[in-house]
N, C-alpha and C positions, 0 to 999 in steps of 0.2 A: 358437602365436600365432594360427593360422587357426581353431582351435576357439574361442578367445577372441573373435575377430572375428565368428564366426557367432552367438555368444550376444549380443554387442553389437548386431548388426544385428536380431536377433529382439526384443531389448528396445526398440530404436528404433521398430520397427513397432508394438509394443504401446503405446508412449507416443504415437505418432502417432494411434492410435485413441482413446486416453484423452483427449487434449487437444482432440479434436473432439466429445467426448461432452457433450451439454447438461447432463446430471446432474452431471458433474464440473466443468464450467465454472461451475455455480451454487455449487460449493464452492470459493471463490476461493483459500483457503490451499493446498488440495491441488492445485488446478489450477496455481498458480504453481510449486509444487515439481516437478510433472511437466514444466512448460514449461522450467524451469531445467535439469533432467536431460536433456531432449530436445535443448536447445541445446548442452549440453556434449558429447554423444556424436555429434551430427550431423556434424561435420567428419571423424570417424573413419569413419563409415558411408559418407559420400560418397566418401572416398578408397578405401575397400575396394571399393566398387561400381565405381569407375574401374579398380581393379586387376583385378577379375573380368572386366570388359569387355575389357581389354587381353589377358588370358589367353585368353578365348573367341575374340577376333579372331585371335590367333596360331594357335590350333588350327584354326580355319576356313580360314585361309590355307594351313596345312600340307596340308589335304585337297584344296585347289585346285591343288597343285603337279603333280599327275598329269595335269592338263588342259593340253595344249600351248598352247591359246589364252589361258589365264589364268595360265600359269606366271610370266611376268615381273611381272605385277601382284601375284600371290600372294607372290612373293619380297620385293617392296617392302613389302607389308603386314606380312609376317611379321617382317622386319628392324626396321621401325618399332616394332612392339609389343614385340619382344624387347628393344629398347633401353629402352623405357618401364618395363618390369616391375621391374628392380632399383631404379630411382629411386623408384618407387611403394612398394616394400617398405620402403625406408629412411624415407620420409615417414610411412608407417603406424606404424613402430616408434617414431618420435618422438612421434606423436600418442597412442600408447598409454602413454607415460610419465605416471604420475599427476601431476595438476596440484597445485601448492601452493595450497591454498584461501585463503591469505593474500596471494597475489601482487598482487591489485588494491587492497589496503588502503593507507591512509595510514600514516605511521610516526612513532614518537617516537624520536628519537636522543639519546643521552647521550655526551658526550665528557668524559673526565677526564684531567688531567695525571697521569702515572705517575712512573717513575724519572727523576730529572734536575732536580728542584727548579724554579726559575724558568724554565729552558729548556724543561722538559716542559710547563709552563703556557702558554708562548709558542707551542709547537708545537700544543697543543690549540686555541689561537686560530687558527693557520694552517689546521688541519683544518676548524674551523667555517666559516671564510671559504671554503674550497674547496667544502664541501657547500652553502653558501649560494649560491655562484655556479653550481654544478651545478643547483640547484633553479631558479634564474633562467633558465638555458638551456632547462630542461624546462617553463617556464611554470607551475611549482608554487608554492604559497604556503608560506612558512616563518614560523613563529611561535615566538619564544623563550618558554619556559615557566619556566625558572629558570636563574640564572647566578650564579657566584661568581668575580668578576673579581679579578685581581691588580693591584697598583699599576703593574706594568710593561706591562700591557695584555693579558696572556694570561688563561687561565681555569684555576682549580683544577678546576672542573666547569661544564658548561653542558648544559641539556636543551632540546630544541626539537622542534616538531611540523612535519612536512612533509606537506602535503595536495595530492594530485594523482594522476591515474590511473596505476596501476602503480608507485607509489613504492616499495612493499616489494619488488617483483620486481627492481627496478634496484639497490636499496641493501642488500639482505639479506646480501650477501657482504662488506660493509664491517665487520661485527662482528669484533672481535679487537684485538690489540695492534699498533699502528703505531709503528715505530721510525724515528727521525730521526738522521742523522749530519751535523753541520754545525758551523761555527765560530760560537759565540754572539757577539752584539754586545758582550757584557761581557768577552769573552776577549781580553786584551791580547796574549798570545803567539801568537795564531792557531792554537791547538790545537783539533783537532776533538773535539767532545763527542758522546756517544751518549745519547739520552734517549728516553722512550716516552710515548705517550698511548693510552688505551683507548677504543674506540668500541663502543657497543651500539646495534643497530637493532632496534626492536620494533614489530610490527604493532599498529596501534590497533584495539581491539575495540569491537564494538557492545554495548549494554546487554544484549541478549538472549543474548550469548555467555558472560557471566560474571555470577554473582550474588554480591553481598557482603552479609553481615549487618551492618547499621549499628551494632549493639552491639559489633562486633569492631574498630571504628575509633575511635581517640582523636584528637581535633583540637586543635591548639594554634595560637594566632595570635601574631604578633610583627611588629615593624617591619621593613620592607624595608631592606636596607643595600647600600651600594656598595662599591667597591674599598677595602681597608684598614679595612673595618668601619664606615665613616662612614654614619650614618643619612641616607637620602634620602627617607624618608617619615615624617611626624610621627604618622600613625595606624597602628594595628595591622592592616594590610590583608594582610600576608603570611600564608600558611597552611601549616602542617605537618600531614600526616596520618600516623598510625602504625597500621599494620595489625597488631594484637597477635598473632594466631595465627601469622603468618609472620615478624614482625619487620621487615617492609618499611617504610621511612620515605621519604616524598616531600615535597618543598617546592615551593611556587610563590609568587613574589613580584614578577612582572613587571607585573601589572595593578594599577591604583589601587583597584579594587573587591575587597573581601574575597570577595564572592560569586563573582566571575569567577575569582579565584585558587583558590578551593575547587573550582570546577567543573573547572578545568584539572588540579588535583592529583588529583581523582578519576579523570580520564582516565588520568593517569600510573600511578596505583595499579592500576586495572583492567588496564591494558596489562602491567604487571609481573607481576601474578598469572597472567594468561593466558600470559605468556611462560614462567613456571615450568612450567606444564603442557605447553606446546609443546616445551620443552627435554627434558622427560621422554619425550615421544612420539618426538622426533627421535633421542634417545639409544637408545631401544628399536629403532627402525628401523635405525639405524647399526650397532648391535651385531649385528642379524640379518644385515645385508649392508652392506658398505662401499661406499655409493653416494652420497657427497656430498663436495663440494669442501672443506668445512670452515666452514660458516656457524654451527656450533653452539658450539664451544668458545671462550668469551670470553677464556680465558687464552692462547690460541694466538697466537704472533707471526706475523702474516699478511703484513706488508709493510714494506719498508725504503725510506726516502727519503734517498738519498745525494747531498747537495748538491755536494761537490767533483767528483763524476763526472757530476752532472746526471742521475742514474738513479733510477727508481722500480722496485723489483722486488717482485712478488708471489710469496711463497715457496711457496704452495700449488700453483701451476701452473708455476712457474719462468719466468714471463714478465716481461720488462723493457721499460720505456718510457724514452726519453731526452729527452723534452720536459718538463723539470721545471716551468718557468714556466707552460707551457700547461696542464699537468696540475693544478697548484695553483690555476689560474684557472678550474677547474671542467670541464675537458675530460676527463671520466672514461669516456666511452662505449667507447673501444677496450679499456680494462682490463675494464670490466664485461661487454662482449660476449665476451671471452675466458674470463672466469670462468663465464659462463652456458653457453658451449659446452662447457667442461670438465665442468661439473656434469651437463649433458645426456648427455655421453659416458659418465660414470660410472654414471648411472642406466640408460642403455641396456645397459651391460655387466651391471649388476645384474639387469635384466629377463631377459637372455639366459641368465644362470647359474641362474635359478630353474627 
């Protein structure tokens, strides 16, 4: 670890010189890249320097112990720094965990009713409301991109974009199968049903990150429709994009303007294509070392919402919350904090094993 820290500090010093160089400042693109790298490694270097300072102070205090006049002061100095060092080491280990470059991005979320028919669609609606309320708590903007509503008020599927600082970092562990156990309103005998909905959380990509050949896209326009297939738009403003090489199909019909629907559909398409590449990379990393909580496998059953017991359990970390109403009203931070901590612990373990 310390060999790595020495090379990081050396790189930091090189970058400090480069970003002050007038010749490099004149080359704005290169200068911005250096500035970004400098800012990314600065917290590591600062913490490492704090660690080295504490080690040096402890060694100096040891040498002072032989002096009767300074012994008491030296013991205090040595003890203070000795206590600091393990905490600084842990902080450095955390800072050395590779950052997810997508953490600060906005997200596109897709929720689909799974097994359970109408009850699964209603649960998809419950999940959408939950994420909507969480976005409100975080002062994020939520925009529905596409929806296929059922007559009972749930969703066969719904896609929406959440715009806000760190959205992906907070929501990335929500991808997977969510299972609900509850008595449906339509169940006269009071029997508990089990149904599922799937959630996918994808980081929104910038145009520079993915390039699509326009000739690979087939565009279809159609009339937007509401629950039960009733037309709610007399003009063909809804847009369907088919990416022929991958077979990915996206639809957007929430805007009145065909142009706006096409723009949103393109965002969804680029995000999905980027996600395919991200899944491949994540899979390669995970195969090389098991150091993730489980944000990758979309078929994985990640959480159960047990209404009779008022319990939400995340199966990846074995953590349960017993405030069902509060959780479904968007108070997700305790669960997300525990998932983030578990993921960090796995990555720390992975770093130590390397």
